[in-house]
C-alpha positions as CSV (number, residue, x, y, z in Angstrom):
1,X,-35.9,33.9,-12.9
2,X,-37.6,32.0,-10.4
3,X,-39.7,28.6,-11.0
4,X,-41.6,27.0,-8.1
5,X,-42.8,23.2,-8.2
6,X,-46.4,22.5,-6.2
7,X,-47.8,19.6,-4.8
8,X,-44.6,17.6,-5.1
9,X,-43.7,14.4,-3.3
10,X,-39.8,15.3,-2.7
11,X,-37.3,12.6,-2.5
12,X,-34.6,13.5,0.2
13,X,-32.0,11.3,1.1
14,X,-34.1,10.1,3.8
15,X,-37.5,10.1,3.4
16,X,-40.2,11.6,1.3
17,X,-41.9,14.5,2.0
18,X,-45.2,16.2,0.6
19,X,-44.0,20.0,-0.1
20,X,-42.8,22.5,-2.7
21,X,-39.3,23.5,-4.3
22,X,-38.1,27.1,-5.1
23,X,-35.9,28.0,-7.7
24,X,-34.3,30.9,-8.7
25,X,-31.8,31.4,-11.6
26,X,-29.3,28.4,-11.5
27,X,-29.9,27.1,-7.7
28,X,-32.7,25.5,-5.3
29,X,-33.4,28.7,-3.2
30,X,-36.6,27.4,-0.6
31,X,-38.3,23.7,0.0
32,X,-41.4,24.2,1.6
33,X,-43.0,21.3,3.7
34,X,-46.0,20.7,3.6
35,X,-49.3,22.1,1.3
36,X,-48.5,25.5,1.9
37,X,-48.7,28.1,-0.8
38,X,-45.8,30.0,1.1
39,X,-42.8,31.0,-1.9
40,X,-45.1,31.3,-4.5
41,X,-44.8,35.3,-5.8
42,X,-46.4,37.1,-8.8
43,X,-44.5,36.8,-11.9
44,X,-43.2,33.0,-10.0
45,X,-43.3,30.2,-13.0
46,X,-45.3,27.8,-10.9
47,X,-45.4,24.1,-12.0
48,X,-48.5,21.9,-10.4
49,X,-46.9,18.4,-10.0
50,X,-49.6,16.9,-9.0
51,X,-48.2,14.6,-6.2
52,X,-45.6,13.0,-8.7
53,X,-42.3,12.6,-7.7
54,X,-39.5,15.3,-7.7
55,X,-35.4,14.2,-7.9
56,X,-32.3,15.5,-7.8
57,X,-30.6,14.8,-10.9
58,X,-28.8,11.5,-11.6
59,X,-25.4,11.0,-11.3
60,X,-23.8,8.9,-13.5
61,X,-20.0,7.4,-12.7
62,X,-19.7,4.8,-15.4
63,X,-21.0,4.8,-18.9
64,X,-19.0,4.5,-22.1
65,X,-21.5,5.8,-24.6
66,X,-25.3,5.8,-25.9
67,X,-27.6,7.3,-29.0
68,X,-25.1,5.2,-31.0
69,X,-22.3,6.7,-29.8
70,X,-19.2,5.6,-28.0
71,X,-16.7,8.0,-25.8
72,X,-14.3,6.5,-27.9
73,X,-14.9,7.3,-31.3
74,X,-12.9,9.9,-31.7
75,X,-14.9,13.0,-31.7
76,X,-15.9,15.8,-29.6
77,X,-19.5,15.6,-31.5
78,X,-19.8,11.6,-30.3
79,X,-19.8,12.7,-26.7
80,X,-22.0,15.5,-27.1
81,X,-24.5,13.2,-28.6
82,X,-24.2,10.0,-26.0
83,X,-24.2,13.0,-22.8
84,X,-27.6,14.1,-24.2
85,X,-28.7,10.6,-24.8
86,X,-28.2,9.7,-21.4
87,X,-29.4,14.1,-20.4
88,X,-33.1,12.3,-21.9
89,X,-33.2,9.8,-19.3
90,X,-32.3,11.9,-16.3
91,X,-28.7,12.0,-16.1
92,X,-27.8,15.7,-15.7
93,X,-23.9,14.7,-14.4
94,X,-21.5,12.1,-15.7
95,X,-17.8,10.3,-15.9
96,X,-17.6,9.6,-19.9
97,X,-15.8,6.8,-19.9
98,X,-12.9,4.9,-21.0
99,X,-11.9,1.4,-22.3
100,X,-8.4,-0.2,-22.5
101,X,-6.5,0.8,-25.8
102,X,-3.6,2.1,-27.4
103,X,-2.1,5.2,-25.8
104,X,-3.0,8.1,-28.7
105,X,-6.2,6.8,-28.9
106,X,-6.6,7.4,-25.3
107,X,-4.8,10.4,-25.0
108,X,-7.4,11.4,-27.6
109,X,-10.7,11.1,-26.3
110,X,-9.5,12.3,-23.2
111,X,-8.5,15.4,-25.0
112,X,-11.9,15.4,-26.7
113,X,-13.9,15.1,-23.4
114,X,-12.3,18.0,-21.7
115,X,-13.1,19.8,-24.4
116,X,-17.0,18.3,-24.6
117,X,-17.2,19.5,-21.1
118,X,-16.9,22.9,-21.9
119,X,-19.9,22.7,-23.4
120,X,-22.6,23.6,-21.4
121,X,-25.7,24.4,-23.4
122,X,-28.4,21.6,-23.7
123,X,-25.8,19.0,-21.8
124,X,-25.2,17.0,-18.8
125,X,-22.0,18.1,-16.6
126,X,-19.0,16.5,-17.5
127,X,-17.2,16.1,-13.9
128,X,-14.3,14.5,-15.5
129,X,-13.5,11.1,-16.8
130,X,-13.8,7.5,-15.5
131,X,-10.5,5.1,-16.7
132,X,-11.3,1.7,-17.1
133,X,-8.0,0.0,-17.7
134,X,-5.4,-0.6,-18.8
135,X,-4.3,-2.1,-15.7
136,X,-6.7,-5.6,-15.2
137,X,-5.7,-8.9,-14.4
138,X,-5.9,-11.1,-18.2
139,X,-8.1,-13.6,-16.2
140,X,-11.1,-10.9,-15.8
141,X,-10.7,-9.0,-18.7
142,X,-14.5,-10.1,-20.1
143,X,-15.3,-7.1,-22.9
144,X,-12.1,-5.5,-22.1
145,X,-9.6,-5.9,-24.9
146,X,-6.7,-8.3,-24.1
147,X,-4.0,-7.0,-26.7
148,X,-3.8,-3.9,-24.5
149,X,-4.6,-4.9,-21.1
150,X,-1.0,-4.4,-19.2
151,X,0.5,-4.2,-15.5
152,X,0.9,-0.7,-14.2
153,X,4.4,1.5,-14.7
154,X,5.2,4.9,-12.6
155,X,6.3,6.5,-15.7
156,X,3.1,5.6,-18.0
157,X,0.5,6.4,-15.6
158,X,2.1,9.4,-14.5
159,X,1.8,10.4,-18.6
160,X,-1.5,9.1,-19.0
161,X,-2.0,11.3,-15.9
162,X,0.1,14.6,-17.6
163,X,-2.5,14.1,-20.6
164,X,-5.4,14.5,-18.9
165,X,-5.6,15.7,-15.1
166,X,-9.3,15.4,-14.7
167,X,-9.3,11.7,-14.5
168,X,-11.6,11.2,-11.5
169,X,-11.9,7.7,-10.9
170,X,-9.1,5.1,-12.0
171,X,-10.2,1.0,-12.5
172,X,-7.5,-1.0,-11.5
173,X,-6.9,-4.4,-10.5
174,X,-4.9,-4.7,-7.2
175,X,-3.1,-7.7,-7.2
176,X,-0.7,-6.4,-10.6
177,X,2.9,-5.9,-9.9
178,X,3.4,-1.8,-9.3
179,X,-0.4,-2.0,-8.6
180,X,-0.6,-0.9,-4.6
181,X,1.9,1.1,-5.3
182,X,-0.4,3.3,-7.5
183,X,-3.0,3.0,-5.3
184,X,-0.8,5.4,-3.4
185,X,0.1,7.6,-5.9
186,X,-3.6,7.9,-7.0
187,X,-5.1,9.0,-3.3
188,X,-1.9,11.5,-3.4
189,X,-3.1,12.8,-6.5
190,X,-7.2,13.1,-5.6
191,X,-8.1,9.8,-8.2
192,X,-10.3,7.4,-6.8
193,X,-8.4,4.1,-7.0
194,X,-11.4,1.6,-7.8
195,X,-11.0,-2.4,-8.2
196,X,-11.7,-3.6,-11.4
197,X,-11.2,-6.5,-13.8
198,X,-9.6,-8.3,-10.7
199,X,-8.5,-11.6,-10.1
200,X,-7.3,-10.7,-6.1
201,X,-7.9,-12.4,-3.1
202,X,-8.9,-11.2,0.3
203,X,-5.4,-10.5,1.2
204,X,-4.7,-8.5,-1.9
205,X,-7.9,-6.5,-1.5
206,X,-7.2,-6.0,2.2
207,X,-3.4,-4.6,0.9
208,X,-5.3,-2.4,-1.9
209,X,-7.8,-0.8,0.3
210,X,-4.9,0.1,3.3
211,X,-3.3,1.4,-0.2
212,X,-5.8,3.8,-1.0
213,X,-8.5,1.8,-3.6
214,X,-11.8,2.6,-1.7
215,X,-14.3,1.5,-4.7
216,X,-15.2,-1.9,-6.4
217,X,-16.2,-1.3,-10.4
218,X,-19.7,-3.2,-11.8
219,X,-19.0,-5.4,-8.0
220,X,-20.0,-9.2,-9.2
221,X,-19.2,-8.8,-12.8
222,X,-15.5,-9.1,-14.4
223,X,-13.9,-10.4,-10.6
224,X,-12.7,-13.1,-8.9
225,X,-15.4,-15.3,-6.7
226,X,-14.5,-17.9,-3.2
227,X,-11.8,-20.1,-4.9
228,X,-10.5,-23.7,-3.5
229,X,-6.1,-23.6,-4.0
230,X,-5.6,-27.3,-2.6
231,X,-6.9,-27.5,0.8
232,X,-7.9,-24.0,1.3
233,X,-10.4,-21.6,0.6
234,X,-9.8,-17.9,-0.3
235,X,-12.3,-15.3,-1.1
236,X,-12.2,-13.6,-4.2
237,X,-13.4,-9.8,-4.7
238,X,-17.0,-10.2,-4.7
239,X,-16.8,-11.6,-1.3
240,X,-14.4,-9.3,0.1
241,X,-16.3,-6.3,-0.7
242,X,-18.7,-7.2,1.8
243,X,-15.8,-7.5,4.7
244,X,-14.9,-3.7,4.4
245,X,-17.6,-1.3,5.4
246,X,-15.6,1.6,3.7
247,X,-15.2,-0.1,0.1
248,X,-17.9,1.8,-1.8
249,X,-19.6,-0.3,-4.5
250,X,-20.6,0.2,-8.4
251,X,-23.5,-2.0,-9.5
252,X,-24.8,-2.1,-12.6
253,X,-28.7,-2.3,-11.8
254,X,-30.1,-3.9,-14.9
255,X,-31.7,-6.7,-14.0
256,X,-29.2,-8.6,-16.3
257,X,-25.9,-8.5,-15.7
258,X,-27.4,-9.3,-11.7
259,X,-30.1,-10.6,-11.0
260,X,-32.7,-8.9,-8.2
261,X,-32.1,-11.7,-5.6
262,X,-28.4,-10.6,-5.8
263,X,-29.4,-6.4,-5.7
264,X,-31.2,-7.4,-3.0
265,X,-28.2,-9.1,-0.9
266,X,-25.8,-6.1,-1.9
267,X,-28.0,-3.7,-0.3
268,X,-28.7,-5.4,2.5
269,X,-25.2,-6.1,3.2
270,X,-23.5,-2.5,2.1
271,X,-26.5,0.2,2.4
272,X,-27.7,2.7,-0.4
273,X,-24.7,5.0,1.2
274,X,-22.3,2.6,-0.2
275,X,-23.7,1.8,-3.6
276,X,-23.4,3.7,-6.4
277,X,-26.1,2.4,-9.6
278,X,-23.8,2.7,-13.0
279,X,-25.5,2.2,-16.6
280,X,-21.7,0.6,-17.2
281,X,-23.9,1.1,-21.0
282,X,-22.1,1.1,-24.6
283,X,-23.2,3.0,-27.5
284,X,-26.3,0.9,-28.1
285,X,-27.9,2.7,-24.9
286,X,-30.9,4.2,-25.6
287,X,-31.6,2.5,-29.3
288,X,-33.4,-0.2,-30.1
289,X,-30.7,-1.9,-32.7
290,X,-29.6,-5.9,-32.6
291,X,-26.0,-5.4,-33.2
292,X,-23.2,-2.5,-32.3
293,X,-19.6,-2.5,-31.4
294,X,-18.1,-2.3,-28.5
295,X,-15.9,0.6,-28.2
296,X,-14.4,2.8,-30.8
297,X,-16.0,2.5,-34.4
298,X,-12.2,2.1,-35.0
299,X,-11.0,-0.7,-33.1
300,X,-14.3,-1.8,-31.1
301,X,-15.5,-5.0,-30.6
302,X,-18.6,-6.4,-32.2
303,X,-21.8,-7.3,-29.5
304,X,-25.4,-8.5,-29.9
305,X,-28.4,-6.6,-28.4
306,X,-31.1,-9.5,-26.7
307,X,-32.9,-9.5,-24.0
308,X,-32.0,-5.9,-23.0
309,X,-28.4,-6.5,-22.5
310,X,-25.5,-6.3,-24.5
311,X,-23.7,-9.8,-25.2
312,X,-20.0,-10.7,-26.6
313,X,-20.4,-12.9,-29.6
314,X,-21.2,-17.0,-28.8
315,X,-23.1,-15.1,-25.4
316,X,-20.3,-15.9,-22.8
317,X,-20.1,-13.1,-21.4
318,X,-21.5,-9.3,-21.1
319,X,-20.0,-7.0,-23.6
320,X,-21.7,-3.5,-21.5
321,X,-25.1,-2.7,-20.8
322,X,-28.0,-0.6,-22.5
323,X,-29.3,0.7,-20.2
324,X,-30.1,4.3,-18.5
325,X,-29.9,6.0,-15.2
326,X,-34.4,5.8,-15.3
327,X,-33.9,1.9,-15.7
328,X,-31.8,1.4,-12.8
329,X,-33.8,3.2,-10.5
330,X,-36.6,1.4,-11.7
331,X,-34.8,-2.1,-11.3
332,X,-33.9,-1.5,-7.7
333,X,-37.3,0.1,-6.6
334,X,-39.6,-2.6,-8.7
335,X,-37.9,-5.7,-8.9
336,X,-34.9,-5.7,-5.9
337,X,-37.8,-4.0,-3.6
338,X,-35.6,-1.1,-2.3
339,X,-37.4,1.9,-1.1
340,X,-37.4,4.7,-3.5
341,X,-35.3,6.9,-1.8
342,X,-32.9,4.7,-1.5
343,X,-33.3,4.0,-5.0
344,X,-32.9,7.4,-5.9
345,X,-30.0,8.2,-3.0
346,X,-27.5,5.7,-4.8
347,X,-28.2,7.3,-8.8
348,X,-28.0,10.7,-6.7
349,X,-25.8,12.1,-3.3
350,X,-24.0,8.3,-2.9
351,X,-22.1,9.0,-6.1
352,X,-21.9,13.0,-5.6
353,X,-20.3,12.4,-2.0
354,X,-18.0,10.0,-3.6
355,X,-16.9,12.6,-6.1
356,X,-16.6,15.0,-3.3
357,X,-19.3,17.2,-4.8
358,X,-22.6,17.0,-2.7
359,X,-21.8,20.3,-1.1
360,X,-24.0,21.3,-4.6
361,X,-25.2,18.1,-6.6
362,X,-27.1,15.1,-5.0
363,X,-29.9,16.7,-3.1
364,X,-33.0,18.9,-2.7
365,X,-31.9,21.0,-1.0
366,X,-31.5,25.0,-0.6
367,X,-28.3,26.6,-2.0
368,X,-28.2,23.0,-4.1
369,X,-27.7,23.3,-8.1
370,X,-31.1,23.0,-9.6
371,X,-30.3,19.3,-11.5
372,X,-34.1,18.2,-10.7
373,X,-36.3,15.6,-12.3
374,X,-40.0,15.1,-12.1
375,X,-41.1,11.0,-12.7
376,X,-43.8,9.0,-11.6
377,X,-43.4,5.8,-9.6
378,X,-42.6,4.0,-12.9
379,X,-39.7,6.1,-12.5
380,X,-41.6,7.7,-16.3
381,X,-39.6,11.2,-16.7
382,X,-41.8,13.9,-17.7
383,X,-39.6,17.1,-17.0
384,X,-35.4,18.0,-16.9
385,X,-34.4,20.9,-15.6
386,X,-30.5,21.7,-15.8
387,X,-29.0,24.5,-13.4
388,X,-32.6,26.3,-13.5
389,X,-33.4,25.6,-16.7
390,X,-36.3,23.3,-18.2
391,X,-34.5,21.6,-20.8
392,X,-37.6,18.5,-21.3
393,X,-41.1,18.8,-20.0
394,X,-44.0,15.9,-21.5
395,X,-47.5,17.2,-20.3
């Protein structure tokens, strides 16, 4: 079975270019540049894109839920429904993300994520899981429940990993006792160590990089900043992230967690190759509710939804975003003035490279999986293709 997209503006990791894309079965067979009709044969399904953009499917590294469901609700159905909500906004692959919790609750939900990953029909690809906690600084807990925050011990994190070997990213505060040893352990086990909810100073971050940490979780949110201690100045995690070129950063580009001016600065310093756009979304993403629950329905925390973002009660801190991936790209493109090819790159090929799946995901090129989006200049998605099958199409 072949599908041909013609008269498209193809978004590659480097540029926008007119052309056609040929999909055969579940993979991209050919990319034809220019307005040539080459590659079209009798029997092909031909979709005239009419000058709109063809993009790789979005890849999400950090999301807690959507559509009224959380990945810690305790059921496979909740995970599937949250994933399908993200799919409707262009996310074709993702890492369901957990919060700090009781071990029993964590194990149950990690097992459910693994079960949901076996469901292929009408689903984005679950590439593993992202553990956010419980090894965080109590001074930077933000929406993380302080009851479960602690320092890492090898016995515990090895037990967690034994229960869920599909962990891909683990967010940890590297200044905690035992966190540097954990960094080395994560790297040796193929887990990406990410600095998150941390009160570290530059020297801690430097040591973390030396011990295997390669990312920063939701950059500039839930982390230390420049401080003065007696007569001396110390960089926090936020400033230190600019100092290490090899550190990739997540940013919640919903226009609320970080203002457009800060999005511009991060893009200018880090560049599209070292930025992954993430929603950090909670269950209210993709809904129109005014109140919701962050985390599981059983042990979660109440949040208030206003002005396109979730707040903790009292509105002293954010309680996760309600963004979807299309909103992130739209914000970077229209509000932070980032070139569209780079805005898409931060939602596709960069996270694919971080996870080591860029040989098949994240780009439109021959041999890649046919996860393809069609959208206009406002990033309004009119077609979603997963593994060569059209899942959603709007006229």
